[in-house]
N, C-alpha and C positions, 0 to 999 in steps of 0.2 A: 511746658513753657507758658501756659495760660496763667499760672500763678505769678511768674515774674512780671508779665505784662500788667496784671491787675495791680501788683505792688507798685509799679512805676507810675501808674495814673491815680493811685490811691492818695487822696489829700490827707496829709498828716495833721493831727491836732492832739490836744491832751486827751480828748475823749476816745479817739480811735487809735491811739498809739499801741495799745495792747494787741489790737487786731492786726495792725501792720507788722508787729513783731512776729505774731503767729504765722502770717502769710510768708514772711521772709524765711522763717525756720522751716516751713513746709516746702518752700522752694529749694532750700539747701538739701533737704532729705530726698526730694524727687530728683534733683540734679545728681546727687551721689549715686542713687540707684541706676540712673541712666548711664552714668560714666562706667559703673561697674559692669553693666550689661554690655555696653559697646566694647569694652576691653576684654570681655570673656570671663570676668570675675577673677578669682585667684588662679594663678598659673599653676598647672599641675604637669609634672614631667611625664605622666602616663606610664604604662607598663613597659618593661624593658624587652625589646624585641631580641629574643635569644635564639640562635641557630645552633642546635646540637648535631654534630657530625659523628656518626658511629660506623660500625662495620669492621670486619676483619676476623681474626681467629681467636680462639681460646676464651671468649667471653660471650655472654648473652646480651648483646647490645640492645636489642629490641625490648627485652624485659626490664633492664635496669636503667638504661639511658632514655630510650624512647618513652617508656611508660612511667617508671618510678620517678626519675629525675624531672620529667616534664610536669608531673603532678606536684612535686615538691616546689618547683620554681613558679608554677602558675598559682599556687595558693595565695589567697588574699590579693590577687591581681598584681603580684610583683612582676611577673614576666608573661609575655606572650611567646610561647615556645613552638618552634618548628624543628622537626627532626628529619634528618635524611641520612641514608647510607649510600646514596648515589653521588659519586664524585662529580658527575656531569651537572648536577643541579646546584652545587655549591656556588658556582660562579653566578648563577641567576639569582640566588637568594641573598648573597652578600650585600648588595646595595640596600636591602630593606632590613639590615641587621645592625643592632647596637653592640651585642656581645656574641662572639663566636666561641663555642665550646667544642674543642676537639678531643674526642674520647677514642677515636679510631686508631687501629693499627694496620688498616688496609692501605695499599699503595696510593700515593698522590703523585703520580708521575707527570701529569699534564703541566708543562712549564707555565701556561697561562694561569692555572689554578695556584701554583706556587707563588707566582708574582702577585696574584690577587690577594692572597693571604698577607703577604708582606705589605702590600699597598693599603690593605685594611688597617693593619697595625700602624703604619706610617700616618694614616689619616686621623689617628687618635682614638679609634674605636677600641673596645675591650676584647681581651682574649683570655680564655680559661683553658688550660691544657690538663686533661684529667686522665688518671690511671694509665691505660694502654697508650695514650697519646704522648706520655712522657718517656716512652721507650726510645732506644736508638733504632728506629724503624726504616730509616732511609740512608743507605750508604752513599748514594749519589747526591744527597741534599744535606750536607753537614750544617748549613746555615740554620736549618730548622732547629736543631738541638742547641747550637752554640748561641744563637741570637734570640730565639723565642723561648725554648725550654730553659735555657741557661745551664744546660748540662744534659743529663739523661740517665737512663737505667739500662743495664745489660743483663741484669739478673735479679732474682728476689728470693727471699726465704720461703721455705715450705709453708703453704697455707696453714695458718694457725693463729693463736692468740698473741697479742703483744700490746704494749702500752703506747698510746699516742699522747705526746706531751707538748703542750703549747709553750713556746719559748718567748713569744712576744704577745702578751695578753692585751697590750694597749692598741694593737692594730685593729682597724675596723673589721677586718675579715674574721678575727678571733673574738669579736664582741659577743658577750653573753654565751660563751662556750666554756665548758669546764676546762680547767688548765691541764687535766689529765684524765683519760678514760681508756678502757680496755675494749678491744674488739677483735674479731677474727677477720683476717684479710691476708693479702700477699704483701709482706713487708718489702717494699721496693728499695733496692740498694742504689739510690740516686746519688750520682757524683756530679758536683758543680763543674762547669767548664771554665778553666782559668783564662781561656782566650775570648770568652764572651763578655757581655756587659756587666756580669756579676748578678748575684741574687741576694735577697733579704730573706733569711730563713724565719718562718713564723712558727713552725712546729716540727718535731723530730720523732723518730721511733728508735728504740734501742733493741738490738737483737737479744732476745731472752737469754740470760745466763752469761752475757758479755757486757763490755763497756762500749761496744761499737754502735754508733748511732748514725742515722741517715736522715737528711731532710725529707719531710713528707708533705709539707705545705710551705710555699715560698712565693715571693714576688720577684719576677725577672725585671731588672732595672731597664727603663726605657725613657727617653726624653719626650716621646709622643704619646704612647699608649699605656694602659694599665694591663699588665700580664700576670696571670696567676698560674702556678703549677700546683697540682694536687694529686697525690699518688693513690689515695684510697679509692675503692670502688669495684672490687672484683665481683661481688654478688650482694644479695640482700642483707648479709651481716653488716655491711657498710651502708648501703643505700637506705635501709629501713631504720637506721640509727638516728635519733633526733639530733645528736651532735654533728653527724655527717651532713644532715639536711640543713642545719644552721650554717655550717661552714660553706656549703655550696651556695646557699642563698646570699650569704654575706659576700662571697667571692664575686658572684655575678653583679651584685649591687655596686660593689667597689669598682669593679672593672668598667661598669657603665658610667662611673663618675657621678653616682647619685648620692 
């Protein structure tokens, strides 16, 4: 501020006009720096606080979701990842979460937890439901599948190779991902629920040797939140695949509205 004070009392004449202009420009520079500093500079959204929930049967949740997917999402500072397989801790962790990633097939019987998940979605936060989480796991909680998953899986093909085909290459989740690639996984027979809000299918897989295909990546329609369903992920054949990693990162980014 000394510069502007000097400028205000500086007598102007033909001889000192260049110096006055210099002082004025110097003031503008210092003022812009001060304003930038006081406002914190360019706004950055920061890393996406992601809570991965795992646990249950038939899968190595620690290896592939706690370890592999945490590394994938944390790369380049995209997300700050917390993993838990303890249902009691989810309620505590949700308030500090931007995107909830449900990969578990273990029971979620606590009515408070069930309500908290729906409240989380209702508040506009992001939800990604992955692999085992897209199954029909809860007979006494049909709303989970109809409203969040948008349907579900009751069976899958024998573990083996199949083609994963992107049907909506223009969606942010499928950005920079090959329109078709082959992998080994469990081809989930996901059936949309006609009583739910509906889904937007982004990618499918066709049972080898047939014309029968099932959604493998989709968006469950919601007026409040962004919800993604993603069936891939049985083991490292999926989790270590660059295309899988890109889809996972894109899904979390899109769900977080970034």
